[in-house]
C-alpha positions in Angstrom: -3.0 35.4 23.5 -2.0 31.8 23.7 1.4 30.9 22.4 2.4 27.8 20.5 3.1 24.7 22.5 6.8 24.1 23.2 6.4 20.5 22.3 3.4 18.6 20.7 1.5 16.6 23.2 -1.6 15.5 21.2 -4.0 17.6 23.3 -6.8 19.7 21.8 -6.3 23.4 21.3 -6.4 25.5 24.5 -6.2 22.4 26.8 -3.1 22.4 29.0 -1.8 19.8 31.5 -0.1 20.5 34.8 1.7 17.5 36.1 3.0 17.9 39.7 4.4 15.5 42.2 1.1 15.3 44.1 -1.5 16.6 41.7 -2.1 16.4 38.0 -4.6 18.7 36.4 -6.0 19.5 32.9 -7.5 22.9 32.2 -9.0 24.7 29.2 -8.0 28.4 28.9 -10.5 30.8 27.2 -9.4 33.6 24.8 -9.6 36.1 27.7 -7.1 34.1 29.8 -9.7 32.6 32.2 -10.0 28.9 32.8 -13.2 27.3 31.5 -12.6 24.3 33.6 -9.8 22.5 35.5 -9.9 18.8 36.4 -7.6 17.4 39.0 -6.5 14.0 40.4 -3.7 12.6 42.5 -0.6 12.0 40.4 -0.1 8.6 42.0 -3.6 7.5 41.0 -3.0 6.5 37.3 -6.6 5.4 36.6 -8.0 8.7 37.9 -5.5 10.7 35.9 -6.5 8.7 32.8 -10.2 9.4 33.5 -9.8 13.2 33.9 -7.5 13.4 30.8 -10.2 11.6 28.7 -12.9 13.8 30.1 -10.9 17.0 29.6 -10.2 16.1 25.9 -13.9 15.5 25.3 -14.9 18.7 26.9 -12.2 20.7 25.1 -13.3 19.3 21.8 -16.8 20.5 22.4 -15.6 24.0 23.3 -13.5 23.9 20.1 -16.5 23.0 18.0 -15.3 19.5 17.4 -18.1 17.3 18.7 -16.9 13.9 19.9 -18.1 11.0 17.8 -20.6 8.6 19.3 -20.6 6.4 16.2 -18.9 3.1 15.6 -15.6 2.5 14.0 -17.3 1.8 10.7 -18.3 5.5 10.6 -14.8 6.5 11.2 -13.5 4.2 8.4 -15.9 5.7 5.9 -15.0 9.2 7.0 -11.4 8.3 6.5 -11.9 7.3 2.9 -14.1 10.4 2.3 -11.3 12.6 3.6 -8.7 10.8 1.5 -10.7 11.2 -1.7 -11.4 14.8 -0.9 -7.7 15.7 -0.7 -6.1 17.4 -3.8 -4.4 15.1 -6.2 -1.0 16.5 -5.5 -1.4 16.4 -1.7 1.4 14.5 0.1 -1.3 13.1 2.5 -3.3 11.5 -0.3 -2.7 7.9 -1.1 -2.4 6.6 -4.7 -5.6 5.7 -6.4 -4.6 2.0 -6.6 -3.7 1.9 -2.9 -7.1 3.4 -2.0 -8.9 0.7 -4.0 -7.0 -2.0 -2.2 -7.6 -0.3 1.1 -11.3 -0.2 0.6 -11.2 -4.0 0.0 -9.2 -4.5 3.2 -11.6 -2.3 5.1 -14.4 -4.7 4.6 -12.8 -7.3 6.8 -11.9 -4.6 9.4 -15.6 -3.5 9.5 -16.7 -7.0 10.1 -14.4 -7.3 13.2 -14.3 -3.7 14.6 -17.1 -1.9 12.8 -19.7 -2.0 15.6 -17.5 -0.8 18.5 -16.4 2.7 19.2 -12.8 3.5 18.1 -11.9 4.4 21.7 -12.9 0.9 22.8 -10.3 -0.9 20.6 -7.3 -2.1 22.7 -3.9 -3.5 21.7 -5.1 -7.0 22.8 -7.9 -6.8 20.2 -5.4 -5.9 17.5 -3.1 -8.8 18.5 -6.0 -11.2 18.4 -6.9 -10.0 14.9 -3.3 -10.6 13.8 -3.2 -14.0 15.3 -6.5 -15.0 13.6 -5.2 -13.9 10.2 -2.0 -15.9 10.8 -4.1 -19.0 11.5 -5.9 -18.4 8.2 -2.4 -18.5 6.5 -2.7 -14.8 5.6 -0.2 -13.1 8.0 0.9 -10.5 5.5 -2.7 -9.6 4.7 -3.4 -9.2 8.4 -0.4 -6.9 8.7 -1.7 -4.7 5.8 -5.2 -4.6 7.3 -3.9 -3.5 10.7 -1.7 -0.9 9.1 -4.9 0.5 7.5 -6.7 0.4 10.8 -3.8 2.3 12.4 -4.1 5.0 9.7 -7.8 5.2 10.3 -7.4 5.5 14.1 -4.7 8.2 13.6 -7.2 10.1 11.5 -9.6 9.7 14.4 -7.0 11.2 16.8 -6.7 14.1 14.5 -10.4 14.6 14.7 -10.4 14.2 18.5 -12.5 11.0 18.5 -10.0 9.0 20.5 -7.0 9.7 22.7 -4.6 6.9 21.8 -3.9 4.8 18.8 -3.9 1.1 20.0 -2.0 0.1 16.9 1.1 2.0 17.8 3.9 -0.2 18.9 2.2 -3.3 17.7 4.5 -6.2 16.6 3.2 -7.4 13.3 3.1 -11.0 12.1 6.4 -12.4 11.0 6.3 -13.2 7.2 8.7 -14.9 4.8 9.9 -12.8 1.9 8.6 -14.0 -1.4 11.3 -15.8 -3.3 9.4 -16.7 -6.5 11.5 -16.9 -9.7 9.6 -17.3 -13.0 11.1 -19.9 -15.3 11.4 -19.0 -19.0 9.5 -22.2 -19.9 6.5 -21.1 -17.8 6.4 -17.7 -19.6 6.6 -19.4 -23.0 3.6 -21.7 -22.0 1.7 -18.7 -20.8 2.2 -16.9 -24.1 1.2 -20.0 -26.0 -2.1 -20.4 -24.1 -2.8 -16.7 -24.2 -2.4 -16.5 -28.0 -4.8 -19.5 -28.4 -7.5 -17.8 -26.3 -6.8 -14.2 -27.4 -8.7 -11.1 -26.1 -8.0 -10.0 -22.5 -5.9 -13.1 -21.9 -3.4 -12.1 -24.6 -3.4 -8.4 -23.4 -2.6 -9.5 -19.8 0.1 -11.9 -21.0 1.8 -9.2 -23.0 1.6 -6.9 -20.0 3.5 -9.5 -18.0 6.1 -9.8 -20.8 6.6 -6.0 -21.0 6.9 -5.8 -17.2 9.7 -8.3 -17.4 11.4 -6.5 -20.3 11.1 -3.1 -18.6 11.8 -4.3 -15.0 8.6 -2.6 -13.9 6.1 -2.8 -11.0 2.5 -4.0 -11.5 1.0 -0.5 -11.1 3.5 1.0 -13.5 2.5 -1.5 -16.2 -1.3 -1.6 -15.7 -1.3 2.2 -16.0 1.2 2.5 -18.8 -0.1 5.1 -21.3 0.3 5.4 -25.1 2.1 8.6 -24.6 4.9 6.7 -22.8 5.8 5.0 -26.1 8.5 7.1 -27.6 10.8 6.8 -30.7 13.7 5.9 -28.4 11.9 3.5 -26.2 9.3 3.3 -23.4 9.2 5.9 -20.6 7.9 4.5 -17.4 6.9 6.7 -14.4 8.6 5.3 -11.3 5.7 4.3 -9.1 7.2 4.7 -5.6 8.7 7.8 -4.3 9.2 9.4 -0.9 7.0 12.4 0.2 8.2 15.6 -1.2 10.1 14.0 -4.1 9.2 15.0 -7.7 8.0 12.3 -10.1 10.9 10.4 -11.6 10.9 8.4 -14.9 13.1 5.8 -16.5 13.6 5.2 -20.2 13.9 1.6 -21.4 15.3 1.6 -24.8 13.8 -0.5 -27.5 14.8 -4.1 -28.1 13.2 -6.3 -30.8 11.1 -8.2 -28.2 10.0 -5.1 -26.3 8.9 -3.3 -29.5 7.0 -6.3 -30.8 5.2 -6.8 -27.5 4.1 -3.2 -27.1 3.0 -2.9 -30.8 1.0 -6.1 -30.5 -0.7 -4.9 -27.2 -1.7 -1.6 -28.9 -3.1 -3.4 -31.9 -5.4 -5.4 -29.6 -7.1 -2.4 -28.1 -10.8 -2.4 -29.2 -11.2 1.3 -28.4 -9.1 4.4 -28.6 -7.8 3.7 -25.2 -5.2 6.0 -23.6 -3.5 2.9 -22.1 -1.3 0.3 -23.6 -2.9 -2.5 -21.7 -6.5 -1.1 -21.2 -9.5 -3.3 -20.5 -12.5 -3.7 -22.9 -13.7 -0.2 -21.9 -10.4 1.3 -22.6 -9.7 2.0 -18.9 -7.0 0.8 -16.5 -7.5 -2.7 -15.2 -8.3 -2.6 -11.5 -5.9 -4.8 -9.4 -8.7 -7.2 -8.6 -10.0 -7.4 -12.2 -6.5 -8.0 -13.5 -5.7 -10.7 -11.0 -9.1 -12.4 -11.7 -8.4 -12.8 -15.4 -4.8 -13.7 -14.8 -5.8 -16.4 -12.3 -8.1 -17.9 -15.0 -5.2 -17.8 -17.5 -2.9 -19.6 -15.0 -5.6 -22.3 -14.6 -5.7 -22.8 -18.4 -1.9 -23.0 -18.4 -2.0 -25.7 -15.7 -4.4 -27.8 -17.8 -2.2 -27.3 -20.9 0.8 -28.3 -19.0 -0.9 -31.6 -18.0 -1.7 -32.2 -21.7 1.9 -31.4 -22.8 3.3 -33.5 -19.9 5.5 -30.6 -18.7 5.7 -28.8 -15.3 4.2 -25.4 -14.8 4.1 -23.1 -11.7 1.7 -20.2 -11.4 3.1 -16.7 -11.2 1.8 -13.1 -11.0 2.5 -9.7 -12.5 4.5 -8.8 -9.3 6.9 -11.8 -10.0 8.1 -10.4 -13.3 10.2 -7.5 -11.8 12.3 -9.6 -9.4 12.7 -12.3 -12.1 14.0 -9.6 -14.6 16.4 -8.2 -11.9 17.7 -11.7 -11.2 18.3 -12.4 -14.9 20.0 -9.1 -15.5 22.3 -9.5 -12.5 23.1 -13.0 -13.6 24.2 -11.5 -16.9 26.3 -8.8 -15.2 24.1 -5.8 -16.1 25.9 -2.8 -14.7 22.9 -0.5 -15.1 20.4 -2.5 -13.2 19.7 0.4 -10.8 18.7 2.6 -13.8 16.5 -0.2 -15.1 14.6 -0.5 -11.8 14.4 3.2 -11.1 15.9 2.9 -7.6 18.2 5.5 -6.0 20.7 3.0 -4.9 21.3 -0.8 -5.0 20.4 -1.7 -1.5 16.7 -2.5 -2.2 17.7 -4.3 -5.4 20.1 -6.6 -3.6 17.8 -7.1 -0.6 14.5 -7.7 -2.3 14.8 -8.4 -6.0 18.0 -10.4 -6.5 16.9 -14.0 -6.2 20.0 -15.8 -7.5 20.5 -19.0 -5.7 24.1 -19.4 -6.9 26.5 -16.5 -7.1 29.4 -16.8 -9.6 32.7 -15.0 -9.2 36.2 -15.3 -10.6 39.0 -16.6 -8.4 41.7 -14.1 -7.3 45.0 -14.3 -9.2 
């Protein structure tokens, strides 16, 4: 019998290396203890060692019943999503539904660039060129996310034995500036004015932004907020982000007059018996792209109204409401801000969400 490897080395089952001062070899051991093959090269000849290692992995995969892929990266990307969607809902390896939808959109650009080449042909230099190109397009953060997805896909390929190394490992991503957007109360008031004039989906989205501010919530937490979350004592929000292995956590935001009015109005606008507080015309959750498309149109109408009213207006998004709420609460000295955000401690709150430009403190006596 073959025992467990003392340390993981990424090699297929039954393939073993023997690295000596003069000779390096890779061999595949059969169940009866005999070697199916052994490939050797001089240890000092790095190129030869790399060649026999790649050949040994390919031959071992065949013997293990894992046929090496001869298809392009596009096939691997599609296989990755099929694998993700086939995982149980409670699997720690499965990404959130919203994340998968966004990943599939990001994958389209990756397929245009890397789709026709084999995964094993991708090198770190190609990844760096991709990042540089996205930076020139003024989308450095998007480029980082796309390469992070490519890395996950290639790691999946390593798991299947379709490539030896992941060229995205150790890559230095594009430098980005943290978003410092703060939404002014006047901009929110103008948005609500325009949304009420137009009604329908525009008003539902505007109320969603308002409730996100009042509950200090993330975009995904608000778009998927269900009717059953509306309780007598307030709104119960499932905290969206959690580490692997952690149970789902919730936060209760107690009613205020503004929060109750916004939630009740949103529910009254639903045309169907939707399970969601901010459902679309079909009663389903707004997709990220669908939500942002309608919100972008609303922001355009707000800009036109601002010109007519001769006031200033700056566009904002659903994601801007949470840091704005944190900033306002900290400015007011809210001692329970961590409970409101759902974080475990205050480090992330202080580092990412607190956007106060001026800090006030009393002088020592």
